[in-house]
C-alpha positions in Angstrom: 72.2 -28.0 -96.6 72.8 -26.1 -93.8 70.5 -27.0 -91.0 72.0 -24.9 -88.4 75.0 -22.2 -87.0 76.4 -21.1 -84.3 76.0 -17.2 -83.3 78.9 -15.6 -81.5 76.8 -12.7 -80.7 76.8 -11.2 -77.2 73.8 -9.1 -76.1 73.7 -6.9 -72.9 70.8 -7.6 -70.8 71.5 -4.4 -68.4 70.4 -6.3 -65.3 67.1 -7.7 -66.8 65.6 -9.9 -64.2 62.2 -11.9 -64.5 58.7 -9.3 -63.3 56.8 -11.9 -61.5 53.9 -10.1 -62.0 50.7 -11.9 -60.6 48.4 -13.2 -63.0 45.9 -11.7 -61.1 47.6 -8.2 -61.4 48.0 -8.7 -65.3 46.4 -7.0 -68.3 47.6 -9.2 -70.9 47.4 -8.1 -74.8 47.3 -10.1 -77.7 49.0 -8.8 -80.8 50.6 -10.1 -84.2 54.2 -8.7 -84.5 54.1 -7.8 -88.1 50.0 -6.9 -87.7 50.3 -4.5 -85.3 52.2 -1.6 -86.8 52.6 -2.7 -90.4 49.6 -0.1 -91.5 51.1 3.0 -93.0 48.9 4.8 -90.6 51.1 3.3 -87.1 54.0 6.1 -88.2 56.4 4.3 -86.8 60.1 4.1 -88.5 60.1 0.1 -88.3 56.6 -0.7 -89.6 55.7 -4.8 -89.4 58.6 -5.6 -86.6 59.9 -5.8 -83.8 61.5 -2.8 -83.8 58.1 -1.4 -84.8 56.6 -3.1 -81.9 59.2 -1.7 -79.7 58.7 2.0 -80.9 55.0 1.3 -79.4 56.1 0.9 -75.7 54.4 3.9 -74.7 51.6 3.7 -76.3 50.9 0.3 -74.5 52.2 2.2 -71.3 49.5 4.5 -71.1 47.1 1.9 -72.1 47.9 0.3 -68.6 49.0 -2.9 -70.8 51.9 -5.1 -68.4 51.6 -8.3 -70.0 51.8 -8.8 -74.3 51.3 -12.3 -75.4 52.6 -12.7 -78.8 51.3 -14.7 -82.2 54.0 -17.0 -83.3 57.1 -14.7 -83.8 59.4 -18.1 -84.5 60.5 -19.0 -87.8 57.9 -20.7 -90.2 56.6 -21.1 -93.7 54.8 -18.2 -94.9 54.0 -19.2 -98.0 51.4 -22.7 -98.2 50.9 -22.9 -101.4 51.1 -21.3 -104.8 48.1 -22.3 -107.3 49.1 -21.2 -111.4 46.8 -20.5 -113.7 45.1 -23.0 -115.8 46.2 -26.2 -114.1 49.9 -25.6 -114.1 51.3 -27.3 -111.5 53.1 -25.2 -109.0 56.0 -26.9 -107.7 58.0 -26.8 -104.9 57.8 -23.9 -102.4 60.7 -23.6 -99.8 60.4 -22.1 -96.2 61.1 -18.0 -96.2 64.1 -17.7 -93.9 64.6 -13.9 -93.9 63.1 -10.8 -95.5 65.2 -11.7 -98.6 64.6 -14.5 -98.8 60.8 -13.7 -99.1 61.6 -11.3 -101.8 63.6 -13.6 -104.0 61.0 -16.2 -103.5 57.8 -14.0 -104.3 59.8 -12.8 -107.3 59.6 -16.3 -108.6 55.8 -16.3 -108.5 54.1 -14.6 -111.7 51.4 -11.5 -110.8 48.7 -14.2 -112.3 49.6 -17.2 -109.7 47.1 -17.3 -106.7 49.9 -17.5 -103.5 48.0 -18.8 -100.1 49.9 -17.1 -97.5 50.0 -18.4 -93.3 49.8 -15.4 -91.9 49.6 -16.4 -88.3 51.7 -19.2 -88.2 49.9 -22.2 -86.8 49.9 -25.8 -88.3 53.3 -25.6 -90.6 55.5 -28.5 -90.8 58.1 -26.4 -92.4 58.8 -24.5 -88.6 62.3 -23.7 -86.7 61.0 -23.0 -83.2 64.1 -22.0 -81.8 65.1 -18.8 -83.6 62.9 -15.5 -84.1 61.1 -14.8 -87.2 63.8 -12.6 -89.6 60.8 -11.6 -91.8 60.1 -9.7 -89.0 63.1 -8.1 -88.0 64.5 -4.5 -89.2 67.4 -6.4 -89.8 66.6 -9.8 -90.7 70.5 -10.6 -90.9 70.1 -9.6 -86.8 66.9 -10.8 -85.6 68.1 -12.1 -82.3 69.8 -9.5 -81.1 66.6 -7.5 -81.9 64.2 -9.3 -80.3 66.1 -9.3 -77.1 66.2 -5.5 -77.8 62.6 -5.5 -77.6 62.0 -8.3 -75.0 64.4 -5.9 -72.6 63.0 -2.7 -73.6 59.3 -4.7 -72.6 60.7 -5.6 -69.5 62.2 -2.2 -68.8 58.7 -0.2 -69.1 57.2 -3.3 -66.7 55.0 -5.9 -69.5 56.2 -9.4 -69.6 56.7 -11.0 -72.8 54.8 -14.3 -73.0 54.8 -16.1 -76.6 52.2 -18.2 -78.6 54.1 -21.5 -79.9 51.8 -23.9 -81.5 54.3 -27.5 -81.5 52.7 -29.5 -84.7 51.8 -33.2 -84.0 54.3 -35.9 -83.6 57.0 -33.1 -82.6 59.8 -34.7 -80.5 59.0 -34.2 -77.1 62.4 -33.3 -75.9 62.8 -30.9 -79.0 59.7 -28.7 -77.0 61.1 -28.5 -73.9 64.6 -27.6 -75.4 62.8 -24.9 -77.4 60.9 -23.7 -74.0 64.1 -23.6 -72.2 65.7 -21.7 -74.8 63.5 -19.1 -75.6 63.6 -18.5 -71.5 67.1 -18.4 -70.8 68.3 -16.8 -74.1 65.6 -14.5 -75.1 64.5 -14.5 -71.4 60.9 -14.7 -72.2 57.9 -14.9 -68.9 55.6 -17.0 -70.2 54.1 -19.3 -73.0 50.6 -20.8 -74.3 51.3 -24.2 -75.6 49.0 -26.9 -77.0 49.2 -28.7 -74.5 47.6 -32.3 -76.6 51.0 -32.1 -78.3 53.2 -31.0 -74.7 52.9 -33.1 -72.1 51.7 -31.6 -68.9 53.9 -33.6 -66.0 57.3 -32.7 -68.1 55.8 -28.6 -67.9 55.5 -28.5 -64.5 58.1 -30.9 -63.5 60.9 -29.2 -66.2 63.3 -26.8 -63.1 63.2 -24.0 -65.9 59.9 -24.3 -67.1 58.2 -24.5 -63.9 59.0 -20.9 -62.9 57.4 -19.0 -65.9 54.1 -18.8 -67.0 52.1 -21.5 -68.3 49.2 -21.1 -70.3 47.0 -24.2 -71.8 43.0 -24.6 -72.6 42.8 -27.0 -69.5 45.2 -28.0 -66.6 44.8 -31.1 -64.6 43.9 -29.9 -61.2 45.2 -32.7 -59.1 48.7 -32.1 -61.4 48.8 -28.3 -60.7 48.3 -29.4 -56.8 51.4 -31.6 -56.8 53.5 -29.5 -59.3 57.1 -28.4 -58.7 56.7 -25.2 -60.0 55.7 -22.5 -57.8 52.3 -21.7 -57.0 50.6 -18.8 -59.6 52.6 -19.8 -62.4 49.5 -21.9 -64.4 46.3 -20.0 -66.1 43.7 -21.9 -67.8 43.2 -19.7 -71.8 39.7 -21.1 -72.9 36.6 -20.2 -74.4 34.2 -20.6 -71.4 34.1 -17.1 -70.5 33.6 -15.1 -73.7 31.0 -17.8 -75.3 28.7 -17.7 -72.1 29.9 -13.1 -71.5 29.1 -13.3 -75.5 25.8 -15.1 -74.6 24.5 -12.9 -71.5 25.6 -10.1 -73.7 23.2 -10.2 -76.4 20.7 -10.8 -74.3 20.1 -15.0 -74.9 17.8 -16.5 -72.4 19.6 -18.7 -69.2 22.9 -17.2 -68.9 22.7 -15.7 -65.9 23.9 -18.3 -63.7 26.7 -19.3 -65.8 27.9 -16.1 -65.9 27.4 -14.9 -62.6 30.0 -18.2 -61.8 32.3 -17.4 -64.5 32.8 -13.4 -63.8 33.3 -14.1 -59.7 35.9 -16.7 -61.1 39.3 -16.9 -58.7 42.0 -19.0 -57.8 45.1 -19.0 -55.6 47.0 -21.2 -58.2 45.3 -21.7 -61.4 44.2 -18.8 -62.6 41.8 -17.9 -65.7 42.5 -16.2 -68.6 39.0 -13.8 -69.5 38.5 -12.5 -72.6 35.6 -11.3 -74.8 37.5 -11.9 -78.2 41.2 -13.3 -79.6 42.6 -13.7 -82.4 40.3 -16.8 -83.6 37.4 -14.9 -84.6 35.4 -11.8 -84.8 37.2 -8.3 -83.6 35.2 -6.4 -80.8 33.9 -3.9 -83.3 33.0 -7.1 -85.2 31.2 -8.7 -83.0 28.3 -6.0 -82.7 28.4 -5.4 -85.9 27.6 -8.9 -87.9 25.4 -11.7 -86.9 27.7 -14.2 -89.4 31.1 -14.5 -90.8 31.9 -12.6 -93.9 34.9 -15.0 -95.0 34.5 -15.1 -98.7 38.5 -13.0 -99.2 40.1 -16.3 -97.8 39.1 -18.3 -100.6 37.2 -20.6 -99.4 33.5 -20.2 -100.4 33.0 -18.7 -96.5 33.2 -22.3 -95.4 36.2 -22.0 -92.9 36.2 -20.1 -89.5 33.7 -21.0 -86.9 29.9 -20.8 -87.2 29.2 -20.1 -83.4 29.9 -16.2 -83.3 27.7 -16.0 -80.7 27.3 -11.9 -81.9 24.3 -9.4 -83.0 24.7 -6.7 -85.1 22.7 -4.5 -83.6 19.9 -4.1 -86.0 22.3 -3.7 -89.3 24.3 -5.8 -91.1 28.3 -4.1 -91.2 28.6 -0.7 -91.2 26.4 2.1 -90.2 25.2 5.3 -90.7 22.4 5.3 -88.4 23.1 7.2 -85.3 20.6 5.0 -83.2 22.9 1.7 -84.5 26.1 3.5 -83.7 25.0 4.4 -80.2 23.4 1.1 -79.8 26.7 -0.9 -80.5 29.1 1.3 -78.7 27.0 0.5 -75.6 27.5 -3.0 -76.3 31.5 -2.4 -76.9 31.9 -0.2 -73.8 29.7 -3.3 -71.9 31.4 -6.0 -73.5 34.8 -4.3 -72.0 33.1 -4.0 -68.9 32.5 -7.8 -68.6 36.0 -9.0 -68.5 37.5 -6.0 -67.1 35.8 -6.0 -63.7 35.9 -9.9 -63.4 37.8 -11.7 -61.1 41.0 -13.4 -63.3 43.2 -12.5 -66.1 41.9 -10.3 -68.6 43.2 -10.2 -72.1 42.8 -7.9 -74.6 42.9 -8.2 -78.4 45.4 -5.5 -80.0 43.1 -3.1 -81.4 40.0 -3.7 -80.0 40.9 -0.6 -77.4 39.9 1.7 -80.8 37.9 -0.4 -83.0 39.8 -2.1 -84.9 37.6 -3.9 -87.7 38.3 -7.0 -89.9 35.0 -6.2 -92.2 33.2 -9.5 -90.3 36.4 -11.9 -91.0 36.2 -14.0 -88.4 39.4 -16.8 -89.3 42.1 -14.3 -90.9 44.6 -16.8 -91.3 45.8 -15.9 -94.2 45.6 -12.2 -94.7 49.2 -10.2 -94.6 47.5 -7.0 -95.6 44.8 -4.0 -94.5 42.2 -6.8 -93.4 44.6 -7.8 -90.1 46.9 -4.7 -89.7 45.7 -2.5 -87.3 44.5 1.2 -88.8 45.5 3.7 -86.0 44.1 6.8 -88.0 42.0 7.7 -84.8 38.5 8.8 -85.6 35.8 10.4 -82.9 34.6 7.5 -82.2 37.7 5.3 -81.9 39.3 7.3 -79.4 36.2 7.7 -77.5 36.5 3.6 -77.4 39.7 4.0 -76.6 39.3 6.3 -73.4 37.1 4.4 -72.4 39.0 1.4 -72.0 42.3 3.6 -70.2 39.9 4.6 -67.8 38.2 1.1 -67.2 41.6 -0.6 -66.8 42.7 2.3 -64.5 39.8 1.4 -62.9 40.4 -2.0 -62.2 44.1 -1.3 -61.0 42.5 1.4 -58.4 40.4 -1.5 -56.8 42.1 -4.7 -55.7 38.8 -6.0 -55.0 38.2 -6.3 -58.6 41.7 -9.0 -59.0 41.6 -10.6 -55.4 44.0 -13.1 -56.6 42.1 -16.3 -54.7 38.9 -18.5 -54.4 35.7 -15.8 -53.4 33.9 -18.3 -50.4 30.7 -16.3 -50.7 30.6 -16.4 -46.6 31.6 -13.7 -44.0 35.0 -15.0 -43.5 36.0 -12.0 -41.7 33.3 -11.7 -39.2 32.7 -8.4 -40.5 29.1 -8.9 -40.8 29.4 -9.1 -45.2 30.4 -12.2 -47.2 33.1 -11.2 -49.9 31.0 -12.0 -52.4 27.3 -12.0 -53.1 24.8 -12.5 -56.1 22.0 -10.2 -56.5 18.9 -9.9 -59.1 16.6 -6.9 -59.4 16.0 -6.9 -55.3 18.7 -7.2 -53.2 20.1 -10.3 -51.7 17.7 -12.5 -54.0 19.5 -14.1 -57.0 17.0 -14.6 -60.3 19.1 -17.4 -61.8 15.6 -18.2 -63.9 15.9 -19.1 -67.9 14.2 -15.7 -68.6 16.2 -13.4 -66.7 18.5 -11.0 -68.0 19.6 -9.2 -64.6 22.4 -9.6 -62.6 24.0 -7.6 -59.6 27.2 -8.6 -58.1 28.6 -7.1 -54.8 32.6 -7.6 -54.1 32.9 -5.9 -50.6 35.8 -3.9 -49.9 37.5 -4.5 -46.2 38.7 -8.2 -47.6 41.0 -6.4 -49.7 43.6 -3.5 -48.6 44.9 -0.9 -51.0 49.0 -0.2 -51.6 48.3 2.1 -49.0 47.2 -0.2 -46.1 43.3 0.9 -46.3 40.6 -1.8 -46.8 39.2 -1.0 -50.2 35.9 0.1 -51.6 32.8 -1.9 -51.8 31.7 -2.5 -55.6 28.0 -2.7 -56.6 28.1 -4.3 -60.4 24.9 -4.0 -61.5 24.1 -6.0 -65.4 20.9 -5.3 -67.2 21.1 -7.1 -70.5 17.2 -6.7 -70.8 15.7 -4.7 -73.3 14.0 -2.4 -71.3 15.1 -0.1 -68.2 14.9 -2.1 -64.9 14.5 -0.4 -61.3 17.6 -2.7 -58.9 17.8 -2.5 -54.9 20.8 -1.2 -53.8 21.4 -3.2 -50.4 22.5 -1.5 -47.2 26.4 -1.0 -46.3 27.3 -2.0 -42.2 28.1 1.2 -40.4 27.8 5.1 -42.5 28.6 3.8 -45.8 27.3 5.0 -49.1 26.7 4.1 -52.3 28.4 6.5 -55.2 28.0 6.6 -58.8 31.1 5.6 -60.4 30.6 3.5 -63.9 27.2 3.9 -66.2 27.7 2.6 -70.1 24.6 3.5 -71.3 25.8 7.1 -71.5 29.3 6.7 -70.9 30.1 8.2 -67.9 32.8 7.7 -65.3 31.8 10.2 -61.9 35.4 11.0 -61.1 33.8 13.2 -58.1 31.0 10.6 -57.3 28.2 11.9 -55.5 26.2 9.8 -52.8 23.0 7.8 -53.4 21.2 8.7 -50.1 19.1 6.5 -48.3 16.7 6.6 -45.3 17.6 7.3 -42.1 17.8 4.0 -40.0 17.9 2.7 -36.6 20.8 2.5 -34.5 20.6 -1.5 -35.2 21.8 -1.8 -39.5 19.7 -3.7 -41.5 20.8 -5.8 -44.5 17.5 -4.7 -46.3 17.4 -2.9 -49.1 16.6 1.2 -48.6 17.1 2.4 -52.0 16.2 1.5 -55.6 18.3 2.9 -59.0 16.8 2.7 -62.8 19.5 1.1 -64.9 18.9 2.2 -68.5 18.6 -1.1 -71.3 21.6 -2.9 -72.1 23.8 -1.7 -69.9 25.9 -2.1 -67.0 25.9 0.6 -63.8 28.8 0.2 -61.0 28.6 1.6 -57.9 31.1 2.2 -54.9 30.2 2.5 -51.5 33.1 4.3 -49.0 
């Protein structure tokens, strides 16, 4: 049995080097290589492959993405089991190595057999961690070169490449370390998300090769990070804390304001936070506002698989609806969700397809669905286009204002002696946060003097108002020092982006400035409003 081979192929990297994008400046995009372009509507020449993803780089660039997190794209067994009809034993199923092997194997499976697929690539004993998946290559015999070409092209477009690698429990730790080194040295990978319960954290932070790349885990020992050998800013926590709290606040659960306020303003110099509203294991953004419960019947497990805790709200009707008021409510909730994620400190991560309303028909665990349930449908409707344009503008707004991604811990006091703290929390009344159990109202003020733009000038101040109550609420606008005025910039209820903002005028005041509010604004129900102060 052939256990390995020697490759003598050469590849011209064309002076490729690490991009070194700080976590605070990243817009991360999680995608499945096959599902991203497998649908015919993707209109790429090589559907479902590394080459197909390469054809979509202009789209990623236009969206504003500068880092991608690829789901397992190393060699793994796609066929988990084959169930013969009438209780006939399934027999042994070999691991799929190439697209040709996959075709041969499927040809031995009767049309009456039930094949259980492993679409995601997690949790398989038949795994070859060091090799790019041949079935994801347009030419399975040149998978390594095709993957290198993909990485090189993404780097040339200013997009970093991170891999999601799931090591099976019991995997040799030396093999894991060699595997990650191989991806960095041979394929120029910029970082990894690994399951730390298997991969020792001390090994990751002390390795001379791995300590210089981005490392994402569910939880980091902060004492270990403080004394790490690696460069600062290479560690991030990929956890569901932000997602669960933001989802509950989005659907107006009680007791969520204080928790969300803390997560929204969370920043760190050495340990970044990966913020997401959706990820591969759960609802898509559209399904989050369209389904109250999971619908995993097609997985063949009696709808018993997948999490029961989705913290979702169907806006009044389960599943698809043609009612205009339901559609309008869902669109507003989608805009709110993206605003919560993209206006927060930390690193936002989008799930591929969310930016144009992709749906999995309520399936929150499609690990075995290699079909149109998981393949992105690129056919654009007016609703999909509306979401896409909104997300583009929101990403551009985030990049325009460095105060939204400061990459440091915010202190909530006046460390510059400028008269304002770097961040402050408010309620319907300025300077009075309402963390009561029944509160759904929150406002966050980010003062612009603490960050500078690319031209060297200080950033604008931002006042972000969240009204997750089901009725309109009146909010104070706190006065800014000097002659600065508030300009309405974003409003999710009516999907408004003010290109040429008009100032919110306030009453004339005495020469000595007061921080007490002199102006109010009405915020529609279940919506977010952003004001720019300049």
